[in-house]
C-alpha positions in Angstrom: 21.9 13.1 -12.9 21.2 14.7 -9.7 22.3 13.2 -6.6 19.9 12.7 -3.6 21.3 12.0 -0.4 18.2 12.4 1.9 14.4 12.6 2.2 14.9 16.7 2.3 16.6 16.4 -1.1 14.0 14.3 -2.7 11.2 16.5 -1.2 12.9 19.9 -2.4 13.6 18.0 -5.8 9.6 17.1 -5.9 9.0 21.1 -5.0 11.4 22.3 -8.1 9.0 20.2 -10.4 6.3 22.3 -10.2 2.8 20.6 -10.9 3.2 16.8 -11.6 1.6 13.4 -11.2 3.1 10.9 -9.7 2.4 6.8 -9.4 4.6 4.6 -7.2 5.3 0.9 -8.8 7.4 -1.7 -8.0 10.5 -1.3 -10.0 10.0 -3.3 -13.3 6.3 -3.0 -13.4 4.3 -0.9 -16.2 3.3 2.5 -14.5 0.0 2.5 -16.0 -1.2 -1.1 -16.6 -1.2 -4.0 -14.4 0.0 -7.3 -16.1 -1.0 -9.9 -13.4 -4.1 -10.4 -11.1 -2.0 -9.6 -8.0 -4.2 -6.6 -7.4 -7.6 -7.8 -8.6 -9.4 -8.3 -11.8 -7.7 -7.3 -14.6 -9.1 -6.6 -18.4 -6.5 -6.3 -20.8 -4.1 -4.5 -18.3 -6.5 -2.2 -16.6 -7.9 -3.2 -13.1 -11.6 -3.7 -13.1 -11.9 -1.7 -10.0 -10.1 1.6 -11.3 -12.7 2.1 -14.1 -16.2 2.0 -14.7 -16.7 -0.9 -17.4 -19.7 -1.7 -19.4 -21.3 -5.0 -18.1 -19.7 -7.0 -21.2 -16.4 -5.8 -20.1 -15.6 -4.6 -24.1 -16.2 -0.7 -23.3 -15.1 2.0 -20.6 -17.5 4.3 -19.5 -16.9 8.1 -18.3 -16.9 8.8 -14.3 -15.3 11.7 -12.5 -15.3 9.2 -9.7 -13.2 6.1 -11.0 -9.7 6.2 -12.2 -5.9 5.3 -12.0 -4.7 6.7 -8.8 -1.6 9.8 -9.0 -0.4 11.7 -6.5 0.5 15.4 -6.8 2.0 16.6 -3.6 5.0 15.2 -1.2 2.7 14.2 2.1 0.3 12.1 -0.1 3.2 10.8 -2.6 5.3 9.6 0.6 2.5 8.0 2.2 1.7 5.7 -1.2 5.7 4.8 -1.2 5.1 3.6 2.6 2.1 1.8 1.6 3.6 0.5 -1.4 6.9 -0.9 0.7 4.5 -2.6 3.1 2.9 -4.5 0.4 5.8 -5.2 -1.4 8.7 -6.3 0.9 12.1 -6.6 -0.3 11.3 -4.7 -3.5 12.9 -1.7 -5.1 9.8 1.0 -5.5 10.0 3.5 -8.2 8.3 7.0 -8.9 6.8 7.6 -12.3 5.6 10.8 -13.2 4.6 13.3 -15.6 4.6 17.2 -15.7 0.9 18.6 -15.5 1.6 20.4 -18.9 1.7 17.3 -20.5 -1.2 17.2 -23.4 -3.6 14.0 -22.0 -5.1 12.1 -25.4 -8.5 13.0 -25.7 -11.1 11.3 -23.8 -9.0 11.2 -20.5 -8.9 14.0 -17.6 -7.2 14.6 -14.2 -9.9 14.9 -11.4 -8.8 16.1 -8.0 -10.4 13.9 -5.4 -12.3 15.5 -3.1 -11.3 13.8 0.1 -7.5 15.0 -0.4 -6.4 17.5 -3.1 -2.9 16.2 -3.4 -4.3 12.5 -4.8 -6.2 12.8 -8.6 -7.6 10.1 -10.3 -6.8 9.9 -14.2 -10.5 9.7 -15.6 -12.0 9.1 -18.5 -14.8 11.5 -20.1 -16.2 9.8 -23.0 -17.0 6.4 -23.5 -14.1 4.1 -25.2 -13.5 0.8 -25.9 -10.9 -0.7 -23.8 -8.0 -1.3 -26.4 -8.8 2.3 -26.9 -7.8 3.0 -23.1 -5.2 0.7 -23.3 -3.2 2.8 -25.9 -3.9 5.8 -24.4 -2.8 4.8 -21.0 0.4 3.3 -23.0 0.5 6.7 -24.6 1.1 8.4 -21.0 3.4 5.5 -19.7 6.0 6.5 -22.5 6.0 10.1 -21.4 7.0 9.3 -17.8 9.9 9.8 -16.3 11.4 8.0 -13.2 12.9 8.1 -10.1 14.1 4.7 -9.4 14.2 2.7 -6.3 13.0 6.1 -4.6 11.6 3.7 -1.1 15.1 3.1 -0.2 15.4 7.2 0.6 12.4 6.8 3.4 14.0 4.1 5.2 
């Protein structure tokens, strides 16, 4: 395991990864699903504000403007870590990430946020059941690597 001794070490390591997509989470939480309502309404582990749901809430509709948030650059990731630490005082923050070369399950696509080219949304490209999206998000989570307790490097 690589020893990171400073924020600069972390920044350089992240640059060495090539293209990546990363999410900050509180240690112990799932990297792609939510199992409590602390961040808004949740349907089977999916935050309602992240995806476009049908009126009956059994289906997720395609949208390139809604999706799970990911960072693809150091400055966006650093801001996300600080934000996560602000709202989760005294909790350890992890970064979960996948390389861009990872083949996403069908029906999902990363779309760059027009307001920030280091921010990506994991969007739905075809109508699918909520259960199908949960399964696909679980597949992605199982392939993600983790930097544990990354927030401690930014104190």
